[in-house]
DRENDRENVO-995499 format. One record per residue (C-alpha): chain; x, y negated, z negated. Coordinates in steps of 0.1 Angstrom, whole numbers. Example, Ala and Ser with C-alpha at 12.3 -4.5 7.8 and 13.67 -1.06 7.14 Angstrom:
! residues 2
+--------+-------+-------+-------+
| chaine |    xx |    yy |    zz |
+--------+-------+-------+-------+
|      A |   123 |    45 |   -78 |
|      A |   137 |    11 |   -71 |
+--------+-------+-------+-------+
This chain:
! residues 368
+--------+-------+-------+-------+
| chaine |    xx |    yy |    zz |
+--------+-------+-------+-------+
|      A |     0 |     0 |     0 |
|      A |    12 |   -35 |     9 |
|      A |     4 |   -63 |   -14 |
|      A |    16 |   -97 |   -25 |
|      A |    35 |  -102 |   -57 |
|      A |    56 |  -128 |   -75 |
|      A |    92 |  -116 |   -76 |
|      A |   119 |  -129 |   -99 |
|      A |   152 |  -122 |   -81 |
|      A |   176 |  -140 |  -105 |
|      A |   175 |  -155 |  -139 |
|      A |   179 |  -190 |  -126 |
|      A |   159 |  -192 |   -94 |
|      A |   121 |  -197 |   -89 |
|      A |    97 |  -168 |   -83 |
|      A |    92 |  -159 |   -47 |
|      A |    59 |  -147 |   -33 |
|      A |    66 |  -116 |   -12 |
|      A |    49 |   -88 |     5 |
|      A |    59 |   -56 |   -14 |
|      A |    50 |   -19 |   -11 |
|      A |    34 |     0 |   -39 |
|      A |    29 |    38 |   -41 |
|      A |    -8 |    40 |   -44 |
|      A |   -15 |    75 |   -57 |
|      A |   -17 |    73 |   -95 |
|      A |     1 |   101 |  -112 |
|      A |   -13 |   121 |  -141 |
|      A |   -23 |    96 |  -168 |
|      A |   -22 |    66 |  -145 |
|      A |   -47 |    42 |  -130 |
|      A |   -45 |    17 |  -101 |
|      A |   -59 |   -17 |  -110 |
|      A |   -69 |   -45 |   -87 |
|      A |   -58 |   -75 |  -106 |
|      A |   -83 |  -103 |  -110 |
|      A |   -62 |  -125 |  -132 |
|      A |   -29 |  -124 |  -152 |
|      A |   -19 |  -146 |  -180 |
|      A |    16 |  -161 |  -181 |
|      A |    32 |  -155 |  -214 |
|      A |    62 |  -170 |  -230 |
|      A |    77 |  -135 |  -230 |
|      A |    76 |  -135 |  -192 |
|      A |    96 |  -167 |  -192 |
|      A |   120 |  -156 |  -219 |
|      A |   135 |  -131 |  -193 |
|      A |   155 |  -161 |  -180 |
|      A |   171 |  -166 |  -215 |
|      A |   180 |  -130 |  -219 |
|      A |   199 |  -127 |  -187 |
|      A |   213 |   -93 |  -181 |
|      A |   190 |   -74 |  -204 |
|      A |   158 |   -70 |  -183 |
|      A |   165 |   -55 |  -149 |
|      A |   161 |   -77 |  -118 |
|      A |   147 |   -81 |   -91 |
|      A |   114 |   -76 |  -109 |
|      A |    77 |   -82 |  -108 |
|      A |    68 |   -95 |  -142 |
|      A |    34 |  -102 |  -157 |
|      A |    19 |   -84 |  -187 |
|      A |   -15 |  -100 |  -194 |
|      A |   -33 |   -85 |  -165 |
|      A |   -70 |   -77 |  -161 |
|      A |   -90 |   -63 |  -133 |
|      A |  -110 |   -34 |  -118 |
|      A |   -98 |     2 |  -116 |
|      A |   -97 |    14 |   -80 |
|      A |   -81 |    48 |   -84 |
|      A |   -73 |    72 |  -112 |
|      A |   -49 |   102 |  -117 |
|      A |   -62 |   137 |  -115 |
|      A |   -61 |   144 |  -152 |
|      A |   -83 |   115 |  -162 |
|      A |  -103 |   124 |  -194 |
|      A |  -131 |   101 |  -184 |
|      A |  -122 |    73 |  -208 |
|      A |  -112 |    50 |  -179 |
|      A |  -127 |    56 |  -145 |
|      A |  -129 |    40 |  -110 |
|      A |  -150 |     8 |  -111 |
|      A |  -143 |     1 |  -148 |
|      A |  -133 |   -35 |  -157 |
|      A |  -102 |   -33 |  -179 |
|      A |   -78 |   -55 |  -198 |
|      A |   -42 |   -43 |  -198 |
|      A |   -20 |   -44 |  -229 |
|      A |    15 |   -32 |  -239 |
|      A |    29 |     3 |  -232 |
|      A |    37 |    29 |  -259 |
|      A |    48 |    65 |  -258 |
|      A |    18 |    79 |  -278 |
|      A |    36 |   106 |  -296 |
|      A |    63 |    90 |  -319 |
|      A |    56 |    85 |  -357 |
|      A |    45 |    49 |  -352 |
|      A |    21 |    57 |  -324 |
|      A |     6 |    87 |  -343 |
|      A |     3 |    64 |  -373 |
|      A |   -19 |    39 |  -354 |
|      A |     9 |    14 |  -350 |
|      A |    17 |    15 |  -313 |
|      A |    33 |   -20 |  -313 |
|      A |    61 |    -4 |  -333 |
|      A |    66 |    25 |  -310 |
|      A |   101 |    40 |  -311 |
|      A |   103 |    34 |  -274 |
|      A |    87 |    -1 |  -273 |
|      A |   117 |   -20 |  -260 |
|      A |   126 |     6 |  -234 |
|      A |    90 |    10 |  -221 |
|      A |    80 |   -27 |  -221 |
|      A |   112 |   -46 |  -214 |
|      A |   138 |   -24 |  -198 |
|      A |   118 |    -1 |  -174 |
|      A |   122 |    30 |  -196 |
|      A |   100 |    55 |  -177 |
|      A |   122 |    75 |  -153 |
|      A |   109 |    82 |  -118 |
|      A |   122 |   103 |   -89 |
|      A |   116 |    75 |   -63 |
|      A |   109 |    37 |   -66 |
|      A |    72 |    29 |   -69 |
|      A |    77 |    -7 |   -59 |
|      A |    99 |   -19 |   -31 |
|      A |   104 |   -52 |   -11 |
|      A |   103 |   -57 |    26 |
|      A |   138 |   -43 |    31 |
|      A |   132 |   -12 |    10 |
|      A |   150 |   -25 |   -21 |
|      A |   136 |   -12 |   -53 |
|      A |   119 |   -37 |   -76 |
|      A |   117 |   -32 |  -114 |
|      A |    80 |   -22 |  -116 |
|      A |    72 |   -15 |  -153 |
|      A |    72 |   -48 |  -171 |
|      A |    51 |   -40 |  -202 |
|      A |    39 |   -10 |  -182 |
|      A |    21 |   -34 |  -158 |
|      A |    41 |   -58 |  -136 |
|      A |     8 |   -76 |  -130 |
|      A |    20 |  -108 |  -113 |
|      A |     6 |   -91 |   -82 |
|      A |   -26 |   -81 |   -64 |
|      A |   -25 |   -45 |   -78 |
|      A |    -8 |   -28 |  -107 |
|      A |    -2 |     9 |  -113 |
|      A |    -3 |    14 |  -150 |
|      A |    -6 |    41 |  -177 |
|      A |   -42 |    46 |  -186 |
|      A |   -33 |    43 |  -223 |
|      A |   -24 |     6 |  -216 |
|      A |   -60 |    -2 |  -204 |
|      A |   -90 |   -12 |  -225 |
|      A |  -125 |   -10 |  -209 |
|      A |  -146 |   -42 |  -212 |
|      A |  -181 |   -53 |  -204 |
|      A |  -184 |   -59 |  -166 |
|      A |  -205 |   -90 |  -174 |
|      A |  -175 |  -108 |  -188 |
|      A |  -153 |  -131 |  -166 |
|      A |  -126 |  -105 |  -159 |
|      A |  -103 |  -130 |  -143 |
|      A |   -99 |  -148 |  -177 |
|      A |   -95 |  -118 |  -200 |
|      A |   -59 |  -109 |  -194 |
|      A |   -44 |  -130 |  -222 |
|      A |   -64 |  -109 |  -247 |
|      A |   -39 |   -81 |  -240 |
|      A |   -10 |  -100 |  -255 |
|      A |    -9 |  -137 |  -265 |
|      A |   -44 |  -140 |  -279 |
|      A |   -42 |  -105 |  -293 |
|      A |   -10 |  -114 |  -312 |
|      A |   -24 |  -145 |  -328 |
|      A |   -58 |  -131 |  -336 |
|      A |   -44 |   -98 |  -347 |
|      A |   -20 |  -114 |  -372 |
|      A |   -50 |  -130 |  -388 |
|      A |   -75 |  -102 |  -387 |
|      A |   -52 |   -71 |  -389 |
|      A |   -20 |   -81 |  -407 |
|      A |   -34 |  -106 |  -432 |
|      A |   -70 |   -92 |  -432 |
|      A |   -82 |  -127 |  -437 |
|      A |  -118 |  -133 |  -449 |
|      A |  -141 |  -160 |  -463 |
|      A |  -123 |  -184 |  -487 |
|      A |   -88 |  -174 |  -478 |
|      A |   -62 |  -201 |  -470 |
|      A |   -38 |  -200 |  -440 |
|      A |   -13 |  -224 |  -425 |
|      A |    -3 |  -219 |  -388 |
|      A |    29 |  -234 |  -376 |
|      A |    28 |  -239 |  -338 |
|      A |    -4 |  -245 |  -320 |
|      A |     3 |  -229 |  -286 |
|      A |   -16 |  -199 |  -272 |
|      A |    -7 |  -176 |  -301 |
|      A |   -13 |  -202 |  -328 |
|      A |   -46 |  -215 |  -314 |
|      A |   -59 |  -179 |  -311 |
|      A |   -50 |  -175 |  -347 |
|      A |   -69 |  -207 |  -356 |
|      A |  -100 |  -194 |  -338 |
|      A |   -98 |  -160 |  -355 |
|      A |   -93 |  -176 |  -389 |
|      A |  -122 |  -199 |  -384 |
|      A |  -144 |  -170 |  -373 |
|      A |  -133 |  -151 |  -405 |
|      A |  -143 |  -180 |  -427 |
|      A |  -108 |  -192 |  -438 |
|      A |   -96 |  -227 |  -446 |
|      A |   -69 |  -233 |  -420 |
|      A |   -42 |  -258 |  -415 |
|      A |   -25 |  -261 |  -381 |
|      A |    10 |  -277 |  -376 |
|      A |    24 |  -288 |  -343 |
|      A |    44 |  -316 |  -327 |
|      A |    21 |  -321 |  -298 |
|      A |    -9 |  -344 |  -306 |
|      A |   -31 |  -328 |  -279 |
|      A |   -26 |  -294 |  -294 |
|      A |   -35 |  -307 |  -328 |
|      A |   -67 |  -321 |  -313 |
|      A |   -75 |  -286 |  -300 |
|      A |   -67 |  -270 |  -334 |
|      A |   -91 |  -295 |  -350 |
|      A |  -118 |  -287 |  -325 |
|      A |  -114 |  -250 |  -333 |
|      A |  -118 |  -256 |  -371 |
|      A |   -83 |  -263 |  -385 |
|      A |   -70 |  -293 |  -404 |
|      A |   -43 |  -308 |  -382 |
|      A |    -9 |  -319 |  -395 |
|      A |    20 |  -332 |  -374 |
|      A |    52 |  -311 |  -376 |
|      A |    74 |  -341 |  -382 |
|      A |    58 |  -350 |  -415 |
|      A |    85 |  -352 |  -442 |
|      A |    63 |  -339 |  -470 |
|      A |    46 |  -312 |  -450 |
|      A |    47 |  -284 |  -476 |
|      A |    34 |  -308 |  -503 |
|      A |     6 |  -319 |  -480 |
|      A |    -4 |  -283 |  -474 |
|      A |    -3 |  -275 |  -511 |
|      A |   -25 |  -305 |  -518 |
|      A |   -50 |  -296 |  -491 |
|      A |   -53 |  -260 |  -503 |
|      A |   -52 |  -265 |  -541 |
|      A |   -17 |  -252 |  -548 |
|      A |    -7 |  -236 |  -515 |
|      A |   -18 |  -211 |  -489 |
|      A |   -20 |  -174 |  -494 |
|      A |    -9 |  -168 |  -458 |
|      A |    13 |  -186 |  -433 |
|      A |    20 |  -177 |  -397 |
|      A |    50 |  -191 |  -377 |
|      A |    50 |  -190 |  -339 |
|      A |    79 |  -214 |  -334 |
|      A |   110 |  -195 |  -346 |
|      A |   122 |  -228 |  -360 |
|      A |   142 |  -223 |  -392 |
|      A |   132 |  -257 |  -407 |
|      A |    95 |  -250 |  -401 |
|      A |    99 |  -214 |  -414 |
|      A |   113 |  -229 |  -446 |
|      A |    84 |  -254 |  -447 |
|      A |    60 |  -225 |  -443 |
|      A |    76 |  -206 |  -472 |
|      A |    74 |  -237 |  -495 |
|      A |    37 |  -241 |  -486 |
|      A |    29 |  -206 |  -499 |
|      A |    13 |  -201 |  -533 |
|      A |    29 |  -173 |  -555 |
|      A |    24 |  -139 |  -539 |
|      A |    18 |  -155 |  -506 |
|      A |    29 |  -139 |  -473 |
|      A |    45 |  -154 |  -442 |
|      A |    43 |  -137 |  -408 |
|      A |    67 |  -144 |  -379 |
|      A |    56 |  -136 |  -344 |
|      A |    84 |  -153 |  -323 |
|      A |   118 |  -138 |  -318 |
|      A |   145 |  -156 |  -337 |
|      A |   174 |  -169 |  -315 |
|      A |   195 |  -184 |  -344 |
|      A |   203 |  -176 |  -379 |
|      A |   176 |  -181 |  -405 |
|      A |   191 |  -196 |  -436 |
|      A |   165 |  -195 |  -464 |
|      A |   165 |  -224 |  -488 |
|      A |   166 |  -218 |  -525 |
|      A |   132 |  -212 |  -541 |
|      A |   115 |  -202 |  -508 |
|      A |   114 |  -164 |  -514 |
|      A |   105 |  -160 |  -551 |
|      A |    74 |  -155 |  -573 |
|      A |    62 |  -126 |  -552 |
|      A |    64 |  -144 |  -518 |
|      A |    71 |  -121 |  -488 |
|      A |    82 |  -125 |  -452 |
|      A |    78 |  -101 |  -423 |
|      A |    78 |   -99 |  -385 |
|      A |    45 |   -91 |  -367 |
|      A |    45 |   -75 |  -333 |
|      A |    15 |   -77 |  -310 |
|      A |    -8 |   -86 |  -339 |
|      A |    -4 |   -51 |  -355 |
|      A |   -32 |   -43 |  -330 |
|      A |   -48 |   -12 |  -317 |
|      A |   -58 |   -29 |  -284 |
|      A |   -88 |    -6 |  -279 |
|      A |  -103 |   -19 |  -311 |
|      A |   -92 |   -55 |  -312 |
|      A |   -99 |   -65 |  -276 |
|      A |  -136 |   -55 |  -278 |
|      A |  -139 |   -73 |  -311 |
|      A |  -125 |  -105 |  -296 |
|      A |  -147 |  -104 |  -265 |
|      A |  -177 |   -99 |  -289 |
|      A |  -167 |  -129 |  -309 |
|      A |  -163 |  -149 |  -276 |
|      A |  -198 |  -138 |  -265 |
|      A |  -211 |  -151 |  -299 |
|      A |  -194 |  -184 |  -293 |
|      A |  -169 |  -178 |  -321 |
|      A |  -136 |  -172 |  -302 |
|      A |  -136 |  -197 |  -273 |
|      A |  -103 |  -186 |  -258 |
|      A |  -114 |  -197 |  -223 |
|      A |  -109 |  -233 |  -234 |
|      A |   -72 |  -227 |  -235 |
|      A |   -69 |  -215 |  -200 |
|      A |   -60 |  -232 |  -167 |
|      A |   -61 |  -211 |  -136 |
|      A |   -36 |  -211 |  -107 |
|      A |   -34 |  -192 |   -74 |
|      A |    -6 |  -166 |   -76 |
|      A |    12 |  -186 |   -49 |
|      A |    15 |  -215 |   -75 |
|      A |    34 |  -193 |  -100 |
|      A |    63 |  -218 |  -102 |
|      A |    40 |  -247 |  -109 |
|      A |    23 |  -227 |  -136 |
|      A |    57 |  -220 |  -152 |
|      A |    67 |  -256 |  -151 |
|      A |    35 |  -267 |  -167 |
|      A |    38 |  -240 |  -194 |
|      A |    74 |  -250 |  -202 |
|      A |    65 |  -287 |  -203 |
|      A |    35 |  -281 |  -226 |
|      A |    10 |  -294 |  -201 |
|      A |   -10 |  -262 |  -203 |
|      A |   -16 |  -238 |  -232 |
|      A |   -23 |  -206 |  -212 |
|      A |   -18 |  -204 |  -174 |
|      A |   -37 |  -176 |  -157 |
|      A |   -26 |  -165 |  -122 |
|      A |   -53 |  -155 |   -97 |
|      A |   -43 |  -133 |   -68 |
|      A |   -56 |  -146 |   -35 |
|      A |   -67 |  -117 |   -12 |
|      A |   -81 |  -115 |    23 |
|      A |   -54 |  -137 |    39 |
|      A |   -35 |  -109 |    57 |
+--------+-------+-------+-------+
């Protein structure tokens, strides 16, 4: 099958829209999905900063959603042709973490999702010259018109939903909402401070509001603080010198939970100082520098941990989030701006500049 895809050929150059060839017969346990839309995540763009680690040339994209058009022979009926699906991260399904309902901590997570860890006898994705392209970014490579993915990556959703907008529920929105609903288990009356009001942070704000928590959102962009306030949070500028003191005053002694999406050591220390005794801080962003903890920040029962993919079981959390959206309680669509797949580089520039919270790429078909 020939299709269009956005190909990243070097860590410095723009994406190129190319005609590529995909093996169309799904193997056992695989499905072929016609992509309706794919979110652009910061993890896609981080490939440029981790030069040499993820193989290139590659088709990236890991927030895909679309319609199943073919299925492998051993399908158990859970996912079938015609189903609308959201695609999430890959996992092996048989390690201790996967068997313990923690697939985000799969022993093979890095290999399967970042480094093309599944071995194949022949390339499944090639360019016009026959050169192999890395095809398994998060098991998807969904910056393309079609994606051949493990069926375990897919979550069936209501076909009445706007499938072209649902892809970010498979990673970015899943991560923020999952940290609130799964990791922290937040409920009515709980207190939470969220540091960084991007896609992950704003999804956390929406989930916390839906759960009935008192939420403070911290960011350096006024327009994102405006969004956070719209979704139910108390907005605070990140540059505020007395930020922890303000949060403690607003929450009668400090928050029980804090979520950092920035990986900024000063803000992480602010988050720790804003916690009440026994409070918990979750980190979702990858740290690229040392994290010196200031005296007094980790004492009196306070804890800090990293959260991957919102500790989610995608098959449970994604339907929960779409149900909240249908009830008007998780308005993630207000964070999305759509772009034709051909405008992938414009979407990247807008994302990096903070002009858009969540770009979603829409493949354009019927032009060949």
